[in-house]
N, C-alpha and C positions, 0 to 999 in steps of 0.2 A: 548289444551289438546288431546292427542291421544286417538282415540276411542278404540284401541286395549287394551291400558293400562287401560282404564276406565272398559271395559268388565272384564278384568283379576282381577282387585281389586275388582269389585262387586262380583266376585266369593268368595273373602276372606271376605268382609264385605257386606253382603246381603241387609242391610237396606240402602237405599239411603240417608236417612237424617244423619245417623251416618257417613256414607262414606264422605259426604260432610263436616261434621264437622271435621272429622280426618284430610282430606286433608287440609281444610282452617287453622287449627291450626298448622300443620306442615309447611305449606307454610309461616306462620307468623314467625315460628322459623327460618326457612331458610333465611327470609328477615333480620332478626335481627342478623344474623351472624352464625347460626348454621351450622356445616359442613354437607353435604349429607352422608348417610349412605351406599349409593351404588355409583359405579363408572360407567361411560359411555364414550365411545369413541365419542360420538356425544354430540352436545350442547342441553341440554333439558331445557324446562321451569321449573319453580319451581313446578308448578302443577304436571307435569310429574315425576319429581324426587321424589315428595311424593307419588304419586301412585305407582311407581316402588319400592318404600321402603316397601309399603304395600304388593305389590305382593311378594316380596322377604322375607316377615316375618321380617323385621328390626324394624318395628314399630308396636305397638298394641293399643289397647284401652280397657278401662275398663268403664262399665256403673255404674254411681252412683245412689243409691237409698236412698232417704230422710228417716230418720228413722220417724216411726209413733208417732204421739203425743198422750199421753194418757189424757183423760180428761173428 
């Protein structure tokens, strides 16, 4: 994983736990045959592709909040 990509992606998703989860889910998608949403002239790892997609705003995330139980 490239440090520069990681630093830039951290500016987009500041919480490291969320960043790790978004990257790992996207890597899983890419491993299962999803096409990259960015192009590169050089060979990139799946992690770097996911980070670059985050940097370029090609993928986003949404936090899920559980509904409160009444009782």
